[in-house]
N, C-alpha and C positions, 0 to 999 in steps of 0.2 A: 273675571267677573265684571270689571269696569267696561271692557269692550262689549260684553253682552248687554250692558245697560245702554250702550250707545247705538242701539239697533237702528234708529232713524237715520244715522249718518251712513254715507256710502262706504262699502267695505274697502274699496280701493284706496279711498282717502285715508282711512284709518291705518291701513297697512303702510302707506307711504310715510305717514307722520311717525309711526312707531318703528319704521325700518325693520320689520319683522322678517324672519326667515320663512322658508316655504313650509316647514313643519308647523309653525305657529299660524301661518295663513290657513292651512287646512283645518286647524283647530277652531279658528274664528269662523270659518265658513260652516263648520259643523255646528257650532254653538248658535249661530244666527239662523241656521235652518231648523233648529229645534229638535234635531234627531239625536237619539242616545248614541253614545260611543260604544261600539261593539268590538269585542276582541276577535282574534283570528278564528276562534271556534263559534263566534256569534252567540245567539241566545240559547243555543242547545248545549253549550259547554262541552263536556267530554262524554255525554250520553251516547250509548250505542243502540243499534236497532234491537239487539237481543235483550237489553235492559227494559225497553218499553214494551216489547211484544212477549208476553208470557206464552208457555206452550198452549194454553187454552185460548189464546188470543190471535193465533196465526190466521184464523179465518177458515171458512170451509174450502174444500177443493172439489173440483169436478173432473170427470173422466171424458175422454173424447166421445164415448158412446152416449153421454147424457145429452138431453135436448135443450133447446133454447127456453122452453117452458120450465124445465127443471132449474135452469140458471136463474130465471126470474123469481121462482119460488125461494131459492136459496138466498139470493140477495135481499129479497123483501123480508125474509125471516131473520136474517143475521145482522142486519143494519150495516153490512159491509158494502163497499162500492166496487169491488173487483175480486175475482177468485183466480187461482192458478189452475190450469188444466194439466193433469199429471196422468201418465200412462206407464204402468209398471215401474214406478219410481223415476221416470224420465219426464222432464218438463217439456210440454209440447205447445203451450200457449198461455195467454192471459186474456181473460174476457172481463169486460167492465159493464157498468150500468149503461154506458153509452152504446155498447154493442146491443143490449136489450132494446134500447130506444130505437136504434137504427133498424133492427129487425122488425120491430113493431111498425115503424114508418114504412119500410119497404114492403110490408105485407107478407113477410116470411112466415111459414108455418111454425107454430110452437113446437111441432114434432121434429123440426130440423136438428140434426145432430151437430154438436159443437165441432166435430172434426170437419164437417162440410162447411160450416160457417167460417172456421179458421182458414180453410183453403180458399175461400172466396176473396174477392177484392173488396169486400165490405167490412171485414174485421178491423177493429180499432188498432190492434197491435199485430203487425205483419210478422211472419216468422223471421224475416231478415233483421227486424228491429228487436227481437226478443232478448238476445244476449246482452244488449246494451242496458237493459233494465235490471239485470241481476246484480245483487249485492250480497255480501256475507253478513251473518249476524253481528260480527265484530265491527261492521262499518259504523263510523260516527254519524249521528243524525245530521250534523252540519254538512257532511259530504253528501248525504242523501238529499238534503234540502237543496244543496248546490246543483245536484244533478236534475232535480225537478224544475228548479228555476231556469237552468240552461235549456232544458227541453221546452219549457213554456215560452222562453224568449225566441226559440227557434221554430215555434209553431207546431211542436210535436203534440199529437192528439193524446198520447199516453202520459202526459207530464204529471198527472196526479198520483202515479203509482210507481213502486219499485218492487221487484220480486226478490224475496229473501231466500237464499239457498242454504240448507243445512240447519234449519230451525228444529229444535227439539219438539217432537209431537207428543200428544197426550196418550199414545198407545202404551200398554203395559211393557212392551219390549224396549221402550225408549228409543224408537226409531227417529230418524231425522228426515225432514222433507222440505217442502216449499211452502212459503207463506207470502202474503202481500202486505206491504206497508204503504199507507196512503198519506196524503197531505193532512187528513184528519188525525191520523196517529201522531204526526209531528206536532200538530197544534196541541194535542193532549199532553205531550211531554212538557209543555209550557206551564201546565197547571201544578198546583201543590200536590204532592203525593208522598205516601209513606214508603214508597219503593225507590225513590231517587231524590237526590237533592238538586234543586234548581241552581243554575249558575247565577252569578251576580248580574251578568248581562241580561239574563232572562227576567230577573226581578226588576231591573231598571226599565227594560223595554216594555214589559207587560203592564207596569204600573204608570209609566209616563206617557205612553202612546195611547191616543184616543181612537175609538172605532172610526171616527170621522177622518182620521189620517190615512186609514187603510181601505175603507170601503170604496166601492164604485158608486158614484153619484147617479141619481135616478135619470138624469138627462143623458147618461152614457150607456143606458141599458135598453135593449129592445123590448117592445111591448106587444101585447095582444089584447083585444077586447074580449069580454066574457062570451060574446056570441060566436067567437071562433071555436073551432073544434080542437081536440087534442092533436089531430093530424097537423093543423095549422101551427100549433105551438111547437111541435117537434120539428117542423120545417124550419122555423126561425132558429131553434137551438142548433140544429145540424148545419145549416148554411153558415151561420155566424161563428160556430164553434165556441159559443159562450154557454155557460152552464146555468144560466138563469134568464127568465123572461118575465117582465112585469105584466100583470093583468090590470088593465085600466079601462075606464069607460070610453065611449066613442069620442067624447070631447077632450080626453086626456086630462080631466080635472080631478079625477078620483082614482086612487090605486086600491085594488081589492086584495092583492097578494102577489105571489110570484110562483112560477113553476120551474122545476129543475128536472134533470134526468131521473132523479130518485122517484119523483112522482110518476114518471112514465113506467118505471119498473113495477110500482105498486098497481098501476092501472092494468098492465098486462097480466100480473099475477092474479088480479081480481077478475080477469076475464072481461074487462070493459071494452066496448067498441071504440075504436079510435076516432069515429065520427061523432061521438057525444060532445056537446058543447062544454067549454071550459067552465062556464057559470054553473051548469048542472053538476058537473063533476066536483067542483069546489064546494057546493052546498052539501053534497053527500059526505064530504070529508071535513066538515066544519069542526068536528070534535077531535081532530088530529093534534099532535104535539105543537106547542107554541113555538113559532119560528121567528120571533121578533126580539129586538133588544133596543134600548133607548140610546139616544145620541150622546149621553154623558158617560157611557160605559167606556172603560179602558180595555186593553187587550186581555188583561187577566179575566175580566168579566166575559169577554167574547169566547175565549178558550174554554172557560168553565161551562158556559152555556152550550157550546158545540159538543163538549165531551159528555155532559149529563143528558142532553137531549138526543145525542147520537145523530146529529145533522151536520151537513157540510155548508149550509147557507143560512144566513139570518137577515131578515129585513130590519133596517135601522129606522126607528121611529123618532120623530122630532120630540124633544123632551116636553112633556105636558100635553101631548096630542097624539092622535093616531095617524098623523101624516107620515108616509114613507118617504124618506129622503135619500135612501140608497140601499145597497145590498152588499154584504161582506161574506166572503167565502174563506175556507181554510187555505186555498191557494193564494188568495189575496194577502193573507198574513205572511205566508212564506215569501212571496214576491217582495213584500215590503221589508221584512227583516233581512233578506239576503241581497236584494237589489238596492236597498237603502232608499227607495222612492216608490210612491204609488205607481202602479203599472196596470194598464189595460191592454190586453193583446188586441192587435188590429185584426179585423176580419180577414181571414185568408182568402186570397184570390183563387178562383178555379182556373186551372191552366188547361185542362182537357187532355185528350190523347195526343200523341205526337203525330206529325204529318206522315211519318212512315207507317204508323198504325192505321191511319185513315186510308192511305193509298192501298195498303194491303187488303182492305176490305172490299175494294173495287174489283170487279171481274176483269176490267181492262185498265191496268195501271197507266201505261204509257203507249201512245201511238208513235211508232217509229217509221219515218219515211226513208226508204232506201236511197242510196246514191243514184242520181239519174231519174228520180221519181218525178211524176207530173202532178199538176194541181188536181187533176181528176182523181188520181190515186189517193192523194192526201184527203181530198174532200169526201171520197167514199169511206175511207177509214174513220174519219172523224164522225161522219153521220151514223155509221154502224155501231160505233163504240160509245156514242153520246159524250165524247170528250170535246174540248174546245181548243186544244193545242196539241202539236206534235213535235217530236224531236226529229230534226232533219240531219242525216249524216252528210258530211261534206268531205271534199278531197283537199281542202285548204290545210296547210301545215299548222297554222296558228290556231285554227278553230276547227276541230274535228267534228263538232256537232253544234247545231244552233236550234233556236226555237221558232216555230211557225205557229202563230195564233190565228184564231178566227178573224181578228181585226186585220191581220196581214192578208188573209184571203179576201176580205172586203176591199182593201186597197188594190189588190191584184185584179179583182173582178171589175171594178169601176175603171181601171186603166186598160181594160180590154184583153186581159189574159184569159185563156180558155182551158179546156180539159187537158189538151195535149201539150201545153207549154210546160217546160222544165222549171221546177221550183228553184233549183240551185242557180240557174242562170238569172233568176229575178232577185234572189236574196243577196244582200251585200256579203262580201267576203271577210267580214269581221263579225265577231260575236256581238249581238245587240245588247243593249243595256237593260237587262231584266234583273229582277230581284232573285237572289239566291239564298237558300236556307239549308241548314243541316237536317238530316233525317230525324234527329232528336228534338227538333223545334216543337214546342207545344202548340196546340191549336190556337189558343188565345194570342200567342205572340205572332203566329203566322197571319191571323186575321188583322192584328194591329198593324203589321207591316203593310198589308194591302191598303188599309185605311189611310195610313200616313202617306203612302205613294199616291193615293187618289186625291189627297188634298193638294198635291203638287202637280196634278193632271199627268202623272206618269203612268207607266204600264203597271196597273194595280190588280188585274184580275187573275194573274198567274204568278206562281213562284216556282223556280227551278230548284228541285231538291237534289243537292250534291253532298257527298261526304267529304272528309278532309283531304282525300286523295284526288278530288276532282271528278270522281265517277258519278254519272247521272243515276239517280234513283227513281225519278219520275217528275211529273208536273202536277203541282197542287193548285187547283183553281178555286175561285170564290164559291162555285157550286159544291166543291168538296167540303166546305164549311157546313152547308146544309146537310150533306150526306153524313158528316160526322155527328151532327146533332141528332139526326134521325136514327142513329145506331148506338146511342149511348147505352152502356150496360146496366146502369142502376137508376132507380127512382131519384136518389139524392143527386146524382150527376145531372139529371134533367132539371131538377129544382135549382141547382146552383147556377145554371145558365140563365135562369129567369125567363125562358121562352114561353112558359105558361102564363106568366104575369104581364107579358109584353104583347101588345097587339100590332097588327100590320099598320094600323093608322098612326102608331107612335113613331115608327122608324121609316115609313115610306117617303118617297119624294112626292111632294104635293103636285097637284095637277098642273100648276103653273111652271114647274121645273123642267119636265122632259121636253125635248124639241118636237116639232110637228112637221108633217108633210101632208100634201093633198093627194087624193086618189089619182088625180090627173098628172102628178109629177112623175118623172121617169124614175126607174129603179136606181139608175146611176146617181141621180141627184139626191134621192132619199138616203141612199147608203153613204153618200159622201158627208152627210150631216154628222155621222158618228165621229169622224176625225175632227170636225170643226167644233162640236159641242163637248167632246170628251165623254159622252155618254153612249151606252150600248143599247138604247131603246128609243125608237121614234114612234110617236103616236100618229096613226093615220086617221085623219078626220076632215070633214068639210063643214059647211054651215048647218048641215042637217043632223049629223050623228058622228060617233066615233066608230071606226071600222075595225080597229085592232092595233097590233104592234108590229113593227119591223125590227128585227134583231140581227146580229151578225150571222146567226144560224140560217137566215133567209139567203144570205150571200152564198153560203156553202151549198145549200140546196139548188140555188139558181145556177151556180157554176157546174154542179154535178149534171144538171139537166140541159146545160148549154143554152140557158134562157138568155135572150139578148138583153143587155143592160139598158138599151134605149127604149124598151117597152115601158108602159105605164105601170104604176103601183097597183091600179085597179085590176089590171089583167093578171097580176101575179097570183092572187087567190084562185082564179079560175084555172090557171095552169096547174096549180097544186091539186085541185080537185080532179083533174084529168089523170094525175099520177096515182095509180092504185097503191094503197097502203102507205101513203106519205105521212110520216109521223107528225109533221108540222100541222097538218090539217086536223088530225085527231086531237092534238094538244090544245088547239085554239079554245075549245070549250072548257078546258081545265085551268085556263089562266085567270079566271075570275074568282076573287075572294072579297070578303067584306072587311071594312076597316076595323071591325071588332074581332076579326079572326085572330086567335093566338098565333104567335110565331111558331109554336110547336106544330100546328096544322099547316101553316104556310111552308115551312121547311120540309115537311113530309111530302107535300105536293111537288115541290121542286125536286127533291131527291128521287122520288118514285118515277117522275115523268121527265127528268133531265131538263127542267125549265129554269132558265136564269131570271125570268121576269114574270111578274103577275100583275094583273090589273086590279086595282082596289076600288070597290064601290061602297057607297054609304048605306046601302040597303039592298035587299033581294031585287027590287025593281028600281033602285035608286040611280044616282048619277055617278059617273067616274070621278073619283077624288084624288087618285094618285097612282103611282107605279111602285111596286116593291121588287127590288132586285136581290140576287144572292149576296151582293156586296152590302146591301142594307141589312140583311140578316146578320152578316158579320159585324156590322156596326151596332146592331142591337144587343149582341151577346158579349162583346168585348168588355172587360172590366176596366175600372178607372186606373188600375195599376198598369194597364197597357197603353196609357195616354190617349184614351178614346172616350167618347161620351158615355157616362154611367147610366145607360138607359135601362138595361134589363133588370137591374137590381134596384130600380127606383122605388119599388115597394118597400124596401128596407129603410129608405130615407123617411118614409111616412111613419115608421114605428120606432124611430131611433131614441125616443124618450119624450115624456110629456113636456119637460121644460124646453128642450130643443125645438119641439114641434110648435110650442107657443111662440117662440122667438121667430121661427120661420113665418108663421101666420102674421105676426106683428110686422115683420119686414115687408111681406106682400102687401099689407094694408098701407104701410108708409109709402111703398112704391106707387100704388094706385093714386093715393092722395097727392103725392108729390108730382107725378106725371100730369095729373089733371090740372093742378095749380100752375105748373110751369108751361103747359101747352098754350096757355093764354098769354104768357109773358115772353115765350120764345127763348127761355134760358134753362140750364140744367139745374135740378134741385139737388143740393149737396146731401141732404138727409136721405133722399131716395137713392142717390148714387152710393152712399156709404152702406145702406142696408143691403143693396144689391151686391156690393163687394163682399160684405160679411157673409151673405148667403152663398156666394160663389166659393169663398174659402171653406165654408162648412161642407159643401158638396165635394 
């Protein structure tokens, strides 16, 4: 008691003065933290699942032949958040309100059978994960809570539910079957009831802990304005894997309410169009159940409110006002009582398909050059397959195969090599330093490796895919990133990459960045710029206009046609026009995109026409403002978890919460004022620098 009163003193000083043992040290830390002491069983005591779920409370069940529309109706009518899918007494799946929301978002038909949905890659609980969710009726609620918390900390999408096997059903024969216990059921067990006695820990925790200890503060919750559609709200919920989104005005100064997956279930059950605005939909549902609680409430009040109103989320209002200061969910309570600390799951990063899956979608995975092959043979193979690198078999004992890229062909061409020259005689007899990845490497990780190599001016456009035995599986190029994005299987996968919210102008290299050459320069001189600049595109221009781009693909075509490297760049387009069916000439007109073009359209053009570079203009008849490469596409979609610029999901930064957004705006204003003031003095402004550092840490 005396130590608790000494809270202003440093804990370490107190411990040294009193010479306490480690057990007392833990007790002091617990007292100073203000958290209740919980026994091994925690706030749930010895309560079991079977004591909390009566036969009539196991919830509805569905059959595989039922439809998604049936599921939405069942969930909306029962106030449950998940149902078990049972076929002839056998458990075949678990479907949740998030499955309904995902189906609504993807545009799936309400007539889609649950068996089809469960077999798809879109289902929340995959068949392989199903058995991990099963518990018996005798399971302690504390163990179930531990399982839910562990799943939540691991980023498991099904962390709110567990399947109970062997529950007594309400049928006259007294059959046993499957039910679902949710985080809301566990919170219900914290309430007073004539069916069970609460543990002492539950009494202490629910009465002493405030809702403000558990809730997520408003600046940690993503937001949507009322003018957004239900589709927009679902996009935020699904991408962030958070189960609530605040509805705020455009200035983020007023909060109108919040939306959860439960609302999306009701919208689908009511037959609402997903393109209706949030404001219109909220006005229609103004008479719905109260989902607010005041900030002076304790966990006892929160649990009682969630139980009586049959809701999973409550908005926390500042005492004496209608200002929303946070949101609390049933899972937040479990996380606090089991993890002993407020917890907010970080937004999961999208990893994408593996490089092996991407390569398997290509008609020509790898170009293999035989022993004794010539440059002409390799150039023909690369041109016909639209690939940019080939595996070359060698007779060297140390290196049985090596990599020949389009940049190698550029160097060979400008050094005078022709169609009939042997590749192996020109290539070094040691394996070059290229990046290697396993076939199981995710797309985002592969793209990140390319970007980190590019920062060091290394060989960044190609990754050699090898398994643990050293066997070659293929060559993954920067263009394969665009191909992977163009063939994503679901709408949510596309949204997670951010390619629709990111434009070409946001990730392109500005017009000042790419190197230049003149039409009067020789092809040898122009192609040599690649090696000097470290870039794979050269703008051809003079004082009058921009003529186009030179890329390593031009060297492949020039070598194929035995075009002399001493000829001028201006003569090269005329030579290509004389060649019937030359793909380079056909593609020139496809290279132009606008700075406002979404990356989803740009990567589609690249993937469909095998183009590594696009010219970016500021308007249909405007000026050239930059060059967009396939490596820039990779930079645009790689997440911050892969150590690259967080570009594609920048739209989430703008909706990360009203308080956080206000801080960013304040920082930007301070930066502008500070820079303007210091530009006249020639010194750095510490306030502006600190705000910039704070914003960088936030990002």
